[in-house]
N, C-alpha and C positions, 0 to 999 in steps of 0.2 A: 422710602427705599432702604431695603434691608439688605445687608451683605454679611455671607457667611464665610466662615473658615474654609479653605479649600485643600483639595489633596495636593500633593507635590506634582508639578507636571513634567513628565518625562517625555522627551522626544529627543531627535536626531539632530536639531537645530543648535547653531552656538548660541551662547547666551546673549552676544550682540548681534541683533540682526540690522544689516545695512538696508533700510527700507526704502533709501534713495535707488539702489542698484535693484532691489526687490520690484520696484513698481516703474523702474526705468525712467526716473527723473534724472536731469541732466542740469549739473551745476550749482554750485553753493556761491553766491555772491558776498556773503557776509558770515561773521562768526555765528555759530548755532549757541542757542540758549539750552541749558540742562533743566530740565521740568519734570518733576513727578507726576505721574499719570493714573488717574482713576476712572478704569472704563465701566459704563453704564449702559442699561439698557434705555437711555435716553439722550435726547440731544439738549444741551443749555445754549442758548443764545447769548451774545454780549448784553449787558445790562439787566439781564433776568435774574432772578434769585431762585435758590434751590436748597430745600431743607434733605439732610441726609442723615440716615441713623446709622452709625458705624461699629460694628461688634467684631468683625475679623481684625486679628491682631496686626496682619501687615498693614492694613489702611490705619489704624491707630496710630502706627508708627509714623505713616506719612502725615498725618493729622499733627503729629506732636512736633515734628520736625517744621512743619510748616509756620506753626504757632510760635516756635522757640525762634525762629530766623526771620520771622515776617515774610515768609515766600509764598508765592502765589503755587498753585498744581492745576493739572489740565484735565478737564473733564472730557471724554472721548467716548462716542456711541461703539458699542460693540458691534463688529463685522461678523465674526463667528466667534463661539464659546459663551461664555456664561460669567454673570457677576462672581458667582461663587466657584470659579476654576479659572483655567487658563482662557484668556482672551485676546483675540485679534484684532486690534480696533480700526476704525476709519482713521485717514490720515490727517483730516482737520478737524480740530477740537477747538474749547475754548478755555482760555485759562482764567482762572476764578480766585478771589480772596475770601479768605474766612470771615465773616462779619460775626460771629459769635458762636462760642461752644460750651456744651453743658456736658460733664463728663460724670457718670454714674460712679457708684461704688465698687462695681465690677469691672470697670475700664470702659464700658461701652459710652460711645459718645453721641451726642446729636449736634450737628453743626449746620449753620446758615452760610451760605455761600453766593456771592454775586459775581456773574460773568463780566470780565474785563475787555479781554481781547481775542481774537483767532489766533490760531497756530497752525502751522502745517509740519507733521512729524518727518523728520529725515532719516534718523536713526533711532532704533529701540533696543533700549539695555534691558535684558531681563535677569541680569546676574544678581541684582538685589531683591529684597522680600517684595517689593512692588515695582511696577514698570516704570522706568525714565525714559523720557524721550529728549533727543537732541532735536531742537525745533527751530523753524525760524517763523516770522510773521507773515500772516496773510494780510496783503496790502490790497485794500478797496481802491477801484479806479477813481479817478478824480470826477465830481460831478458835474457836469456841464448843463449850466441853467438854458435849456431851449423851452420852448412854449410847451411842446410835446411832454417833455419831462415834468415840468411844473405843473402842467395839468394833470399828470400821473399821479403825482404826489397830493396834490388836493384831492383827487378823487378817492384815493386810498384814505386819507383822512377822515373824509367825508362818511365812507362806507363803513370805517371802523367806528366813528360815532355812532352811527346807526345802530351797528350790530351791538354795542355796549349798551345803549339806550333800550333796545329790545330786550335784552337779557336781563336787565334790572327795572323794567318799568311796572311791572308789579308788586315792587317791593315798597315798603312804606318810609323810603327815603328817596331823595333825588340824586341824581348822579351826574356830575361836570368832568367830561372827559378832557384832559391836558396833555398835550403831545409834545414830546422834545422838538426842539426847531432845529435839529441837525437831521437832514434826510437819511443818514445811514443809520443813525439811533432810532428814527421813528421806523423804519422798515424792520428793525428787529424787535421793536416794542410791538409792532402789530403781529409780526410772526410769532411771538411768543403768546399773544392773546387766542390764536388759532389753534382750532381742532385739527391736528393732522399727523398723517403716518410718520415714523421716524426717518424712513427714507426720504420723505419730501422735506422734512425739517433739515436733514442733512445736505440735501440741494442747495437748499436756501442758505443754510452756514456756509456752504464752499463757494457760491456765487459772489464774485467780486465787481460785479456790475449793479450799482444801486439800482438803477432803472429797470435793469433785468428783473432784480427781485421785485420791485413793484409790480411789474408787468404779471409775475407769477402771483403776487397777493391778490390782486383786486379781483380777478373771477372766484379764489378761494373764498373772500370776505362775502362778496355777493351771493355764493350758492349758500353759505351759513347764514345771511340775514335771509334768505327764503325759507331756510328750515327750522330759523328760530321763531316758534308761534307768537303772536302777540297774545298778552293778557285779556282774557275773556271774562266780563263783568255782567252782571244781571241782578236784579233786585229780588231778595229772599223773602219768600213770604211764612207765615207762621207755621205752616205745615211742611215747608222744606226744613225748618228748623226742628221740628217735633222729635225726629228721632235720633238727633244728635244732643237733646237735653236728657240728663240723667239725675233724678231728684236727689238730694241728700237724705 
């Protein structure tokens, strides 16, 4: 992921945008957390990792502050705009921790981050070099273990294991799939493995019902199983190999 320096954004909006009023959200029952934001053209799920190459000065500053004070920052999908200019973010993102950072002589950085938890932006402050959100946590509904829901979780696990085995079955090593026991973590782990458009990922990120997330994931899993071809093996003859052999 490459981030370039951007021109100064000029518009008639105030520096502090009240997202709550703008999107007609009502009520804040708790104190908001201040969180530096990193808008990207990607969706990062909780528990997933992402590598970023950072060379724009405003985001170098963000990374330096997070490292110095051991703070998380928020990854948010861009609704409109670009990574290299002004970006209007979706309201739900994922707070991440920096796992590692390599700084080059010219100040560029490679950082490895891991998603921890979801948040919802209530206010957006654009007065600093990088955007800062006042955010609240996204709370997942309690998972009720009904037979229907347990069956859906089991089916998603089975389908995911089939897909992973299908993807690696033509390799010279065996793959053993290990799943997190927590249903919420499992749903995001599976979502992270699948190939989906960003808007589809964003909908899954914003979903607060674990069972609903599994219901969305299962048909995507099964479609991708069908679309992933099995490895084809056949015995090679000497004539098959002749054209690929070049004598020294």
